[in-house]
N, C-alpha and C positions, 0 to 999 in steps of 0.2 A: 504494500500500500504506500502510495506517495504521500509523504507528510509535508514536503516543502511547498509552501503556498506563494513563494516569491519567484518571479522570473529571474533568469541569470543576470539580466541587465539591471534590474531593480536591486537584486541582492548585492551585486558588485558596487552599485552606487551607494547603497546603505553602508556597506563595509568601508568604502572610501570616506564617507562622511563620518563614520565612527573614528577613523584615524585622524580626520581633520579636526574633530572635537578634542581628541587627545593632544594634537599639536597646539590647538588654541590654549589648552590648559598649560602646556609648557611655555608658551609665549607669555601668558599672564604671570606665571611663576617666575620666569626670567626677569620680566619688567618689574615685578614686585621686589625681587631681591636687589635689583639695581636701585629702585627708589629707596629701599631701606638703607642701602649702603651710602646713599646721598643725603640721608637724614630726613627723608620725607616719609615718616611713619604712617601718616594718614593715607597717603597715596598707596603705600605698600600694603596696608591693611585692606584697602579697597580692591587692589589687584590680587592679593592672596585669596580673598573671598571669591573673586571671579574665576580664579584658577580652579577652585573647588567646584564652582558651578559648571564650568566647562567639562570637568571630569564627570560630573553627574550626567551631562548631556551625552557624553561618550557611552556611559552605562545604559542610558535609555535606548540608544541605537543597538547596543549589544543585546539587551533583553528582547527588544522587538524582533530582531533577526532570529533569535532562538525560538521565540514564541510562534513565529510563522513557519517553524520547521526547517529553516535553512541553517547553513553553517556560517558562523562568525569567523572572519579571517582577521587575526591579530597581526598587524603589520608594524614595522619599525616606524617610530615617530621621528620626523625630521628635527634637527636641532633648531632651536629658536633663532630668530635673526639677531643681529648685533644689538647691543644695548642702545637705548635712546640717547640723544645728546642733551635733552632737556625735558622738563615736564610737558611743555607744549608738544615737542616731538613725540613723546611717549603717547599722549592721547591722540595725536594725529595717526600714529601707527596703529593704535588699538582700533580707532574708527575704521581705518582702511581694512584691517583684518575682519572686522564685523561685517563690512560691506561685502567683502569676498565670501564670507561664510553665508550671508544672506543669498547671494547669487547661487551658491552651491545648493542650498536648500531649495530654492525656487526651481532649479533644474531638475531635482528629483521629484518635486511636486508635479511639474509638467510631465515628466516621464511617467509617473504613476497615473496621471489623468489620461495620457495617451494610451496606456496599457489597460485602462479601466480597472486598475488595482485600487479599489476604493478603501480597503483597509489601510494600505500604506498612505494613500492620499489623506485619510482622516488622521492617522498617526502624525503626519507631518504638519498638520494645521497648528499643533501646539508650538512647533518650532518656528513657523511663520510668525506667529504672534510674539514669540520670545525674541526673534530677531528685530522686530519693530521696537520692542522694549530696549534691547541692547543698543541699537543704533541711537535711539532717543536719549538714553542715559549718557552715552559718550558725547553726543552732540551738546547736551546740557553742560557737561564739564568743559567742553571746548568753548562754549559761550562764556562761561565764567572766567576761563583763562584769557579770553579776548578782552573782557572787561578789565581784568587785572593787568593787562598790558601785553599779553601774548609772550613772545620771546623776550621782550624788554620788561617783563613784569619785575617789580621790585621784590626784594627779599621779604618785606612786610606783606605784600600781596600774596606771594607764594606761601608764606607762613599761614596766612588766613585761609587760603585755598586748601592747604594740607590739613589744617585743623578741622575745617568744615567737612572735608571729605571723609574723615575718620568716622563720623557719626551719621553720615548721609545714608538713607535706606538704599538697598540694592534694587529697588523696583521703582518704576515711574508710572504715573497715571497716563494712560493712553487716550488719544482723542476719542476713540470709540467708546470709552467709558465715561466721557463727560456729558453733562446735560446743561440745560439753561439754569437749573437749580444748583448744580454743582460744577461750575466752570473750571 
């Protein structure tokens, strides 16, 4: 009896995305260690939390592949890129990484739609929403850095940014959840 409910192409794409999520965890971990070594403990804390979140995303893909009766392929995770040059550079790189990840998720969503794999399409909707949150969250930080002066931000501004980021929640309110009563 055939247990695998995933096509070869969908299974490969999901396995690739699982590795991509592991790589994302490594990137966040690397940038967090860089921020900590530079004295930005709030930024480091934020990035360490997101490294953990990316690892959880990796595990969601692993569990889904197994639940659909397919084989999960554990691949080597590439080394993270070079350390950022500044806090501004760090968040710009994080944003670009999130955009790349969004595009990868959307490609699998499209593939699942074209193959009429509605279970996978439904599974991926959580990640579609998650990527909106991730991009919005990083854009919010980039906006704050812009107000602080961007690459020319003063030590005082970066101190305040770092302090505020330490206690900032890891979730953002999305436009789809807003109403006239709760803007």
